[in-house]
C-alpha positions in Angstrom: 100.2 65.9 76.2 100.5 65.0 72.5 103.6 66.0 70.6 103.2 69.3 68.7 105.1 71.6 66.4 104.9 75.2 65.4 106.4 77.7 62.9 106.8 81.3 64.1 108.5 84.5 62.9 110.3 86.5 65.6 109.6 90.3 65.6 111.2 93.3 67.3 108.7 92.9 70.1 110.0 89.4 70.8 113.5 90.8 70.9 112.6 93.3 73.5 110.9 90.6 75.6 114.1 88.4 75.2 116.3 91.3 76.1 114.3 92.1 79.3 114.4 88.5 80.3 118.2 88.3 79.7 118.7 91.4 81.9 116.7 89.9 84.7 118.6 86.6 84.5 122.0 88.4 84.3 121.4 90.0 87.7 122.5 86.7 89.2 125.5 85.0 87.6 125.1 81.2 87.1 128.5 79.6 87.4 127.1 76.3 86.1 125.3 77.9 83.2 126.0 77.7 79.5 128.3 80.8 79.4 130.6 80.0 82.3 132.7 76.9 82.7 134.7 74.8 80.3 134.0 75.2 76.5 135.7 73.4 73.6 136.2 75.0 70.2 137.4 73.2 67.0 138.1 75.6 64.1 138.4 74.4 60.5 137.9 75.7 56.9 134.2 75.1 56.7 133.2 76.4 60.1 133.7 75.7 63.8 132.4 73.2 66.4 131.6 74.1 70.0 130.9 71.9 73.0 129.4 73.6 76.1 128.4 71.4 79.0 127.7 68.5 76.6 125.8 70.7 74.1 127.4 70.2 70.7 126.8 72.6 67.8 128.3 73.5 64.4 128.4 77.0 62.8 129.5 77.5 59.3 131.4 80.6 58.4 128.5 81.8 56.2 126.3 82.6 59.3 129.1 84.7 60.9 128.3 88.4 60.6 131.6 89.7 61.8 134.7 89.0 63.9 136.3 91.4 66.3 139.3 91.2 68.5 140.7 92.8 71.6 144.1 92.3 73.3 142.6 89.3 75.2 139.6 88.0 73.3 138.1 87.1 70.0 134.4 87.7 69.4 132.6 85.8 66.7 129.3 87.5 66.1 126.3 85.6 64.7 124.1 88.8 64.9 124.4 92.2 66.6 124.2 90.7 70.2 124.7 87.0 70.0 128.2 85.6 69.5 131.0 83.3 70.8 133.7 84.5 73.2 137.2 83.0 72.6 139.7 83.9 75.3 143.2 84.1 73.7 144.9 83.0 76.9 144.0 79.4 76.0 145.4 79.2 72.5 147.4 76.0 71.7 151.1 76.2 72.4 153.0 77.8 69.6 150.0 79.6 68.2 150.0 83.4 68.6 147.2 86.0 68.4 148.2 87.4 65.1 148.6 84.0 63.5 145.1 82.8 64.5 143.6 86.1 63.3 145.1 85.7 59.9 143.8 82.1 59.7 140.3 83.1 60.7 140.2 85.9 58.2 141.2 83.4 55.4 138.5 80.8 56.4 135.7 83.3 57.2 136.5 85.5 54.1 136.3 88.7 56.2 138.6 91.0 58.1 138.9 90.7 61.9 138.0 94.1 63.3 139.8 95.6 66.3 137.4 96.4 69.2 138.9 99.8 70.2 136.2 100.7 72.7 136.8 97.5 74.7 140.6 98.0 74.7 140.1 101.6 75.9 138.4 100.3 79.0 140.3 97.0 79.6 144.0 97.4 78.8 146.0 94.3 78.0 148.7 93.0 80.4 152.1 94.6 79.8 154.8 92.2 78.6 157.0 92.8 81.6 154.5 93.4 84.4 151.0 92.8 85.7 147.8 93.9 84.0 146.9 97.6 84.3 143.2 98.2 84.7 142.0 101.7 83.7 138.4 101.2 84.5 136.1 98.3 85.0 132.5 97.7 84.2 131.5 97.1 87.8 133.1 100.3 89.0 135.9 98.4 90.8 139.4 99.8 91.4 139.0 102.5 88.8 135.3 103.1 89.5 135.4 106.7 90.7 137.5 108.1 87.8 135.3 106.2 85.4 132.2 107.6 86.9 133.4 111.2 87.0 134.5 111.0 83.4 131.2 109.6 82.4 129.2 112.2 84.3 131.3 115.0 82.7 130.5 113.6 79.2 126.8 113.4 79.9 126.6 116.8 81.5 128.2 118.2 78.3 125.6 116.3 76.3 128.0 113.8 74.8 127.6 110.1 74.5 129.0 107.8 77.2 129.6 104.4 75.6 131.5 103.0 78.6 129.0 103.6 81.4 130.1 101.9 84.6 127.8 99.0 85.5 127.3 100.0 89.2 127.4 103.1 91.4 128.8 102.6 94.8 127.2 104.0 98.0 130.3 106.1 98.4 129.9 107.7 95.0 126.2 108.4 95.7 127.0 109.9 99.1 129.7 112.1 97.6 127.4 113.4 94.9 124.7 114.0 97.4 127.1 116.0 99.6 128.3 117.9 96.6 124.7 118.9 95.7 123.9 119.8 99.3 127.1 121.9 99.6 126.4 123.8 96.5 122.8 124.5 97.6 124.0 125.8 101.0 126.7 128.0 99.4 124.3 129.4 96.7 121.6 130.1 99.3 124.3 131.9 101.4 125.3 134.1 98.5 121.7 134.9 97.8 121.2 136.2 101.3 124.3 138.5 101.5 125.3 140.9 102.9 124.1 139.6 106.3 122.9 136.0 106.1 121.8 134.2 109.3 121.5 130.5 109.6 117.8 129.3 109.6 117.7 125.8 111.1 114.1 125.1 110.1 115.1 125.1 106.4 117.2 122.0 106.9 114.2 119.8 107.4 112.5 121.1 104.3 115.5 120.0 102.2 114.4 116.4 102.8 111.3 117.1 100.6 113.6 117.8 97.7 115.6 114.7 98.5 112.4 112.7 98.4 111.5 114.3 95.1 114.9 113.4 93.6 114.7 109.8 94.8 111.2 109.4 93.5 112.2 110.7 90.0 115.2 108.4 89.9 113.1 105.4 91.0 110.5 106.0 88.3 113.2 106.5 85.6 114.9 103.2 86.7 111.7 101.2 87.0 110.0 102.5 83.8 113.1 101.8 81.6 112.9 98.7 79.4 114.6 96.7 80.6 114.6 98.1 84.2 118.0 99.6 85.1 120.0 99.9 88.3 118.6 102.6 90.6 122.0 103.6 91.9 123.3 104.6 88.4 120.2 106.7 87.7 120.4 108.3 91.1 124.0 109.2 90.5 123.1 110.9 87.3 120.2 112.7 88.9 122.4 114.1 91.7 125.0 115.3 89.2 122.3 117.1 87.3 120.9 118.6 90.5 124.2 120.3 91.3 124.2 121.9 87.8 120.5 122.9 88.2 121.1 124.7 91.5 123.9 126.8 90.0 122.0 127.6 86.8 118.9 128.7 88.6 121.0 130.9 90.9 122.7 132.6 87.9 119.4 133.1 86.1 117.7 134.7 89.1 120.7 137.0 89.9 121.8 138.2 86.5 118.8 138.0 84.2 115.6 140.0 84.0 112.3 139.4 82.2 111.9 138.1 79.5 115.4 136.6 79.5 114.6 134.6 82.6 111.9 132.8 80.7 114.2 132.2 77.7 116.9 130.9 80.0 114.5 128.7 81.9 113.1 127.1 78.8 116.6 126.4 77.5 117.5 124.9 80.9 114.4 122.7 80.7 115.2 121.3 77.3 118.9 120.8 78.4 117.8 118.6 81.2 115.4 116.7 79.0 118.3 115.9 76.6 120.6 115.2 79.5 118.1 112.6 81.0 117.5 111.1 77.6 121.2 110.6 76.8 121.8 109.3 80.3 119.1 106.6 80.1 120.4 105.6 76.7 123.9 105.3 78.1 122.6 103.1 80.9 120.2 100.9 79.0 121.6 100.9 75.5 118.4 102.3 74.0 116.1 105.3 74.0 113.6 105.3 76.9 110.7 107.7 76.0 108.2 106.1 78.4 110.6 106.4 81.3 111.4 110.0 80.4 107.7 111.0 80.2 107.0 109.3 83.5 110.0 111.1 85.2 108.7 114.4 83.9 105.2 113.7 85.3 106.6 112.9 88.7 108.7 116.0 88.7 105.7 118.2 87.8 103.6 116.6 90.4 106.2 117.2 93.1 106.7 120.8 92.0 103.0 121.4 92.2 102.9 119.9 95.7 105.9 122.0 96.6 104.0 125.2 95.6 100.9 124.1 97.4 102.7 123.2 100.6 104.9 126.3 100.5 108.1 124.3 101.0 111.1 126.6 101.4 114.5 124.8 101.8 116.4 128.0 102.5 118.9 127.5 105.3 119.9 131.1 105.4 117.7 134.1 106.1 118.4 137.8 105.2 117.1 140.0 108.1 115.9 143.4 107.0 116.6 145.1 110.3 117.9 144.4 113.8 114.4 143.5 115.1 114.3 140.3 113.1 117.3 138.9 115.0 115.1 138.8 118.1 112.1 137.2 116.4 112.7 133.8 117.8 113.6 135.1 121.3 110.0 135.9 122.1 108.9 132.5 123.2 108.8 133.5 126.9 107.1 136.9 126.1 104.3 135.5 123.8 101.6 135.5 126.5 102.1 139.1 127.5 102.5 140.1 123.9 99.0 138.6 123.0 97.4 140.3 126.0 98.8 143.7 124.8 97.2 143.5 121.4 93.8 145.0 122.5 95.6 148.1 123.8 97.6 148.4 120.6 94.4 148.2 118.5 92.7 150.7 120.8 95.6 153.1 120.4 95.5 152.8 116.6 91.8 153.4 116.4 91.9 156.3 118.9 94.0 158.2 116.4 91.3 157.9 113.8 88.9 160.9 113.6 85.2 160.0 113.6 83.2 160.2 110.3 81.7 163.6 109.6 79.9 165.2 106.6 77.1 164.0 104.4 79.2 161.9 101.9 80.3 158.4 102.5 83.9 158.0 103.8 86.3 155.0 103.3 88.0 153.3 106.2 90.8 150.8 105.6 91.7 147.7 107.5 94.8 145.7 106.4 95.4 142.1 107.5 98.7 140.4 106.7 98.4 136.8 108.1 101.7 135.0 107.5 104.6 136.5 109.3 107.4 134.3 108.1 107.4 135.9 104.6 107.5 139.7 104.4 105.7 139.8 101.0 102.3 139.9 102.7 103.1 142.9 105.0 104.6 144.8 102.0 101.4 144.1 100.0 99.1 145.4 102.7 101.2 148.6 103.0 100.9 149.2 99.3 97.2 148.5 99.4 96.7 151.2 102.1 98.6 153.8 100.0 96.7 153.0 96.8 93.3 153.0 98.5 94.1 156.3 100.3 95.1 158.0 97.0 92.2 156.5 95.1 89.4 157.3 97.6 90.9 160.2 99.5 91.0 158.8 103.0 90.9 161.8 105.2 93.5 161.9 107.9 94.6 158.4 109.0 91.6 156.2 108.6 93.7 153.0 108.3 94.2 150.2 110.8 96.9 147.6 110.2 96.9 144.0 111.7 100.3 142.7 110.5 102.3 139.5 111.2 105.9 140.2 110.0 109.0 138.5 111.2 110.9 141.8 110.9 109.1 143.2 113.9 106.5 142.2 116.6 106.0 145.8 117.7 105.6 148.0 114.6 101.8 147.2 114.2 99.1 145.3 116.1 99.4 141.6 115.2 97.0 139.8 113.0 94.7 137.1 114.3 91.0 136.2 114.0 90.4 137.7 117.5 92.3 140.8 116.7 90.3 141.3 113.5 87.0 140.8 115.2 88.0 143.3 117.9 89.4 145.9 115.4 86.2 145.8 113.3 84.0 146.3 116.2 86.0 149.2 117.5 86.4 150.8 114.1 82.6 150.6 113.6 82.4 153.1 116.5 84.3 155.6 114.4 82.2 155.1 111.3 78.7 155.9 110.2 77.9 152.3 109.6 74.9 153.0 107.5 76.9 155.2 105.0 80.6 154.7 105.3 82.5 152.0 103.4 85.0 149.5 104.9 87.8 148.5 102.6 89.3 145.3 104.0 92.4 143.9 102.5 93.7 140.5 103.5 97.0 138.9 102.2 98.4 135.5 103.3 98.8 131.9 102.3 95.5 130.0 102.0 93.7 126.8 101.5 90.0 126.0 100.9 88.0 128.2 103.2 91.0 129.1 105.4 93.5 132.0 105.5 96.8 131.1 107.1 97.7 133.0 110.3 101.2 132.5 111.6 103.7 134.6 113.6 106.7 132.6 114.8 106.4 131.6 118.4 102.8 132.8 118.8 100.1 130.1 118.9 97.5 131.6 116.6 94.3 130.2 114.9 93.8 130.4 111.2 91.1 132.7 109.8 88.2 130.8 108.3 85.5 132.1 105.9 82.9 131.8 108.7 85.2 133.6 111.1 85.4 136.6 108.7 81.7 136.6 107.9 80.7 136.6 111.6 83.2 139.3 112.5 81.8 141.6 109.8 78.3 140.8 110.9 79.0 141.5 114.6 80.6 144.9 113.6 77.4 146.1 112.0 79.3 147.7 109.1 76.9 147.7 106.2 79.1 148.6 103.1 82.1 146.4 102.5 84.8 145.9 99.9 86.9 142.8 100.7 90.0 141.9 98.7 91.6 138.6 99.6 95.1 137.8 98.1 95.7 134.2 98.8 95.6 130.7 97.3 92.0 129.3 97.1 90.6 132.7 98.1 87.6 132.2 95.9 86.3 129.8 98.6 85.5 132.8 100.8 83.0 134.4 98.4 79.9 132.3 99.3 80.2 133.1 103.0 80.5 136.9 102.3 78.2 137.7 99.4 75.3 140.1 99.8 74.1 143.1 97.9 76.1 145.5 100.0 79.4 143.7 99.6 82.2 143.4 96.9 84.5 140.4 97.3 87.6 140.3 95.0 89.9 137.3 95.3 93.3 136.3 93.8 92.3 132.8 92.9 89.4 130.4 92.3 88.3 128.2 95.1 90.3 125.3 94.0 93.3 127.2 92.5 96.6 128.5 93.8 97.8 132.0 93.3 101.5 132.9 92.8 104.3 135.2 93.8 104.1 134.6 97.6 107.8 134.1 98.2 110.1 135.9 100.7 112.3 137.4 98.0 109.3 139.4 96.5 107.7 142.7 97.6 104.3 141.8 96.1 102.4 138.7 95.0 101.4 138.4 91.3 97.9 139.6 92.3 99.2 142.5 94.4 101.2 143.7 91.4 98.4 143.4 89.0 95.6 144.8 91.1 97.0 147.3 93.6 100.1 148.5 91.8 99.0 148.5 88.2 95.2 148.3 87.8 93.5 150.2 90.6 95.4 153.5 90.1 94.3 153.6 86.4 90.8 152.1 86.4 87.6 154.0 86.5 85.9 151.6 88.9 86.7 148.6 91.1 85.0 146.3 88.5 87.3 147.7 85.8 90.3 147.3 88.0 89.5 143.7 88.7 89.0 142.9 85.0 92.4 144.6 84.1 94.2 142.7 86.9 92.7 139.4 85.9 93.7 139.9 82.2 97.2 140.8 83.3 97.5 137.7 85.5 96.1 135.4 82.8 98.7 136.7 80.4 101.6 136.4 82.9 100.7 132.8 84.0 100.4 131.8 80.3 103.9 133.2 79.6 105.3 131.4 82.6 103.5 128.2 81.8 101.9 127.8 85.2 98.4 126.7 86.2 95.9 129.5 85.9 94.8 131.0 89.3 91.6 132.4 87.7 90.9 135.3 90.0 87.2 135.6 91.1 85.0 138.5 92.1 81.4 139.1 93.4 80.0 142.6 93.0 76.9 143.4 95.0 74.5 145.6 93.1 73.8 148.0 96.0 77.4 148.7 96.9 78.4 149.3 93.2 75.8 152.1 93.1 76.9 153.4 96.5 80.5 153.5 95.4 79.8 155.7 92.4 79.6 158.7 94.8 83.3 158.2 95.6 84.7 157.2 92.2 86.9 159.8 90.7 89.0 160.0 87.5 92.2 158.0 87.8 95.3 159.8 89.0 97.4 159.9 85.8 100.6 160.6 87.6 100.1 157.5 89.8 98.9 155.4 86.9 102.1 155.9 84.9 104.6 155.3 87.6 
């Protein structure tokens, strides 16, 4: 290759590339490199000579930006980051620290500045004893006190200039145990006065541990230069402990809209906490890493909602029957065989349809027994439909999975629903009467979750529901499905004699299906608020949908977009039963 030359101008981008390369190289100390080993200095009036591993150089005092001193070192700075380190332990005999500082100030024409931050971390040896180390950069003998002081400063949104260089496994384990202990304690307080240990919640905590590790890994990797994962994980664990306590206090002591205000403030607090922490670790702002971390957190929270992850390790039984919920493993077979008799008994209590006007019959289906919200919603639906359409006598059948009791109602399953519809049709005038079928559970595309503790039950699919209705022979149907992805049921059920109202679009989740609630968001908007006041089912749906859209917008969650199909024939048929809203009910 021929000799060549070039002239270039270095830019901030070149500096960032150089800094990243330096950080990668500094991960492995090179004892034979230019920094370590023997170095010779010769100071004089016009500048100073250096000799490092045979590399000779001369620097005039005019290129020196500043000089700083600690109890043990002199730092001669050429620019903000590049300089020469002069250990004072090797001064010539008879030359003291103060004497050389005065001489350098005279030659360089500038004052030697004390480096107070360095001295605060590395204390000089006492005159009459060994050195006392307060804290070290690598988290050595004083690592734990240094870390706890640093975390306290960051959690109070102050700067942390002396961030320890490493986080030990012991520190990370201690912080993880602290966060876990706080969660277990807070969960116990939330389930008072009679909490019971729920062993299955322990495994779901691992999901949140995975989320925390993923966020920390992304923050560490996306930082420029990349930073130590252990330090980021330590900061994330400390923040998690604070987050758990804050969310508990917000949930317990604040009501709407103050919960929203507090939640927004908490969100911005953790954004600032993460930003300051990354700056403390890397020495610079890390907007790309911060945005990436937020994206990972949002993705995990969305998946958490979709998978119904509940890390509660304590449950709060509502009555004595729940204590025996898990004791029914041996009785499950006989329990399932008894369901047809229970359904028969419930339907035998219903009087047959009489008169010339259409009558309304109600069937409620609560599919997911591990959370009481679905059973509560079906109970409210039955009351509202009865008040609205004047169910004569007891024309309601309940198929309910509820961990609080396996005996209060016939249990919900696809087989039970098929059997109940067929038996109920015998009490109806199927060419005139109207079935109001209300289903509430978790859901996925084309599937409604059916679960009841130890019982081995099949989920209810859209085809299952359509075929069960077809077999029953019931002509006029109003079907309300409160579940995620419930809109995926519409195509299988639509016909001119059917109304289908769903809590969400086919590819959307609905909200409010947690065990600490009495109703889902859809149940509150449709059954509790809209239906008692509306003039028709169509108007009730539109009112409920508008309320849900406004609520989801306020809470900054993805729109569930409730869907409905109104068959032309049944809308005309229903007009015979529509009555003015009950104003007393509407204003409760």
